[in-house]
N, C-alpha and C positions, 0 to 999 in steps of 0.2 A: 163711656169712661172718660176720665180725664187722667192723664199721665205728667207727671213733672218730676223733673232730674235736678239735682243740684249736686254740687263738688267743688271741694277746696274753699271750703268754708271757717277753716279753723286754722291755728296755728298751737303750738306745742304749749299745753298749760290752760288753752281755752277750751269752753262748752264744744263737744263736737259734733259733727254732720246730723249724728243720730238724734242729737236732742234739737238740733234747730228742725229737723223733718217733724219730730213729734209736734213743734208749736206751729209749724205751718199747718198742720193737720187740725190742732186745735182752732185756729184762725177760721179754717175753712168748716167746722164740723157743724154749724147751722144750716149750710148749703149743700152738703156733700157727707157721705159716708165712707170711711174708710175700709178700702180691700185690704191692702197691705202696704208696708214700708219693708223695702229689702235693700240691703247694703252688698254692692257688687265689686268684686277685686277686679281691679285693672292691672295692666302691665307693673310689675314690679323690676324696677331697674335703674340704677343710680343716677342716669342720665333724664329720669323724672322727678321733678321736683314736688314732694308731697310732704304732709306733716305726718301719717301714719300707713305704712301698708297701700298707699294709691288706692283707696276705697272711695264711691260713689254712691249716691243713694238715690232710689227712685221711690216715688209715692203713687199709687193707685187709689183713685177714690170714684165712686159711684155718685153722680149728681142729684140733687134732689129735684128732677123735673128740669127746667131749663136755667143753665147756668154758664154765662158768658165767660169764653176763654179770656177776655180782657180783663173781667174781673178777678180769675185766678190768679193772673199775671200779676196785676197791682197788687193783690194781699200777699203774694210771695215774695214780689221785688220789696214791698214795705217791711215785712218782717226780716229778710236779710239783710237790707241796709240797716235796719236797727241792730242787727248781732255784728255788724261787718267790724273785723277787728284789724288795725293795720299789719300787714304783713300776710294778711291771706289774699287768695286770688280768686274770688267765687264766680261761679258760673249759674246760669239758670235757663231750663229748657220746659216748655209747657206745649202739650198737643193733646188732640182728641181722637188722634190717629197715630198708628205707628207703622209706617211702610217696610217691608222687606229690606230696603236698603238702611234703615237704621239698626235691626239686627245684625246686620254684615259689619256694620261701622262698630258696634258693641264688641263684636268679637274680634275685630281688628285690635282696639286698644286694648285688649288683653293679650296679645302676641307680639304687637310691633309699636313701635315708637311714631306716633303721629304729631301732628301741628295744628296749632289753632285756625289757620286757614283753611286747613281740609274740613273742619268741623264747620266753621261759618260759611263755607260753599256747598256742603251737603244741605243743612239746615235751609239753607235759600233757596236750593233746587227743590226741595221737599215742601216747602211753605211750612216750616215749623219754627214756632219761637223760639230763639237761643239769643242771649244775651249775657254778657260779663259785667259783674256789678263791682269791680274795684280791683286794685292791684294790678297784676299783670293780665287779669281776667284768663288765665290759664286753665278755671275751671269749668270752662266752655267744652272743653273736650269730654271729660267724663259726665257733665250734665246731659250730654248727647247720648251718650255710650249707656248711660243707665237707662233710658227709654225703651233701646233698642234690648238690652238684657233683660230688663223686666217684661218685655212683650214674649220673650221665650218661655216664661213660666217655669225654666229650668236654669235657674242661674241665682245664684247669691243666699245670704244669712237672712233671715227674718227678723226685723226690729221690732217689728208688730205687726199681728195678724188678727184681720178683722175686731170683733169686741173683746179680743181675750184681756185679762190683766196682768201686766207684764209685772208679776209679781213673785214668781217660781225663784227659787235658789238653793242648791245643794240638794240633800235626796229627798225626793217627793215619789210618791206611788205613781206607778205607771199608769193607773185609772185616771189618775189627775189630769196627765200630761193630755192621754187619749181623748178625754174630755174636752178638751178645746180644738177638737178636729187635726190633731197632730199625730202622724205616724211614726212609730217606734222601729226602726229598722237597725238589725245587727249589721256593721258594715263588714264583716269579713264573710258571712255567709249570704246577706240579703234576705235573712227569714225575718217576719214581723215578730216583734216583742208585745205581749199582750199581758205580761203579769209582773209581779214584781216590784222591785223600788229601783229608781234610777237616780244619781246624782246629776242633775243639770248644770252644775257650776255656779258661776256668780250671777248668770242669767239665762234663761230659757232662750236659746237661737237656734231653731230649727232651721233647715235649708229648703229651698224652694227646689222640689225635683218632679218633674214630670207633670206639673199643674196642683202637686200635692205638697203639704208643708210636713218634712221629714225631718226627723231626729236623729241621727246616727249613732249609735251606740255600739259599745262593747263590753263583753262580760268581763268583772271584777275576778272571776275564780270562782265566786261563791254562786250557788243556786239562785237564780232570779234576782242577781244583784247585777244591776248595769252604770256604765260610765259614760254620758254623753262624749261626743266628740266634736271638737270644732273644726269643720270643714270649710274651706273658702269658694 
């Protein structure tokens, strides 16, 4: 597997990190299959500079045979530099392994204020590729955190999941969502939802929970009618 983390790649009014992640996947589609793109929530604190809610993104790919990390890094770097916008502070992290220390780093970045020097020191000690690509390079913190959080398989909202077409919005049949290997779970009770209709909102954005794609839902009060919940 190949793990990619990106963060702080946009400014207000510009295309967001999710769109950049999709572009990177397209650039690599001839050499690797997408497993998932996930958005991870980091510390929401006024001392942390960010565009919107301090989220970073991870990309998990399954390569076709032999794929050099250096090639992946070059492709990611090229795409990110093409997308660079003055005022953003992008960071890139790429690895074919995720040590336990990166999981701990990801969790730390969700609860405490950390600094660039800490990210660089950890990446160097673990021999993980980490670089800043403009501005203050502050995105290296979240880029490194994204790998650790993705490796838990128990964090974040899915932006893309395997080969699903990202085309669902508004009310759809529960069976349609389930056909995409997504589990619908009632948030209040933990019960599986297997029939009816669910309003997924603007986009279908399940959470990664225990290695599964889970769409948290709540009852609308009408039998077999559900509303998707946005859970960070």
